[in-house]
N, C-alpha and C positions, 0 to 999 in steps of 0.2 A: 678306298681312299677318296677324299673329297678336297677339291680346291675351292675356297670360298673367298669372295671379294665383296666387301660391303654387304654382308648378310645375304649374298646371292651365290648359289653354287655355279661355278664357272668351269668345272672339270671333275672327272671321276676316273678311277682306275682300280681294278681289282687285282689282288695278289692271290693266286690260286696254287696252293700247296697240296699236291695229290699223293705225297709220299706214303700216307697211311694205307693206300689201297692200290697204287700204281707206281711202279718204279722202272727206271731204265738201269740195267745192270751191265757193266763192262764185261764182255766175254773174251776179249783179247785185243791185242794191238798188232798192227802190221809191223814187220821187222824194222822198217824205217822209223816209225813212231816209237817203238820199243827202244831203239838205239838212242833216240833223242829225248826220251821221257824224263830222265834225271835232270839234264840241263834245262828242259822246259819247266819242270816243277821248281827248280831252284830260281829261275828267272821270275816265275809266277809268284813265288813266295816274296821275293824282293819287291815286286811291283804290286803286292797285295791283290793278286788275281787268283781265280780258281786254279787248282792243280788237277792234273790227270790222275784219277783214282787207280788203285790197284785192281788187277783183274779179279772179278768176282764181287767187287764192291758196287753198290748202287750210286748213281749220281745224286748229289744233293742239289735238287733243282726245284724251282717254282716257276710258274708261268704268270705273265702279266696279261690281263684280258679286260674286256669291256671298257676300253679307253674312249672317252668323249670329252671334247674341249670346245668351249664356245669360241666361234670365230677362227678355229684352227690355230689358236695361239700357241706357237712352239715353246714359248717360255713357260707357260702353264704345264704343258705336257712334259717338258724336261724336269720341272720341279716335282711333278707327280711320279715320274719314273725314278728319279733320284730317291725320293722318300720311300717308294715301294722297294727298291733294291736294299736300302738300309733296313727296312722291316724284314725282308726275306733273309738277309744275312743274320739279323738278330735272332731269327728262328732256326738258324742252322742251314739255310739254303745258300749255295755259293754260285749258282748259275741260273 
């Protein structure tokens, strides 16, 4: 992703989706997390946040990398991260 201001690139960020060849799979939860998983997932659904997957299921994740922003401008970085998260969610990644 690129951030452009007046025909000049002022920031970049990559969305890296490795699910085709590398996955993190949930193998189990501690008893405490298992006990709280349903309420956590209900709250996450209400708040539009990622939910804890079932045991044996892969995490739907993507990584953000190669971030660079002119002048360490936090506003540009925030805009890039927000756009990257929307893109990742649109492709089925939730984390």
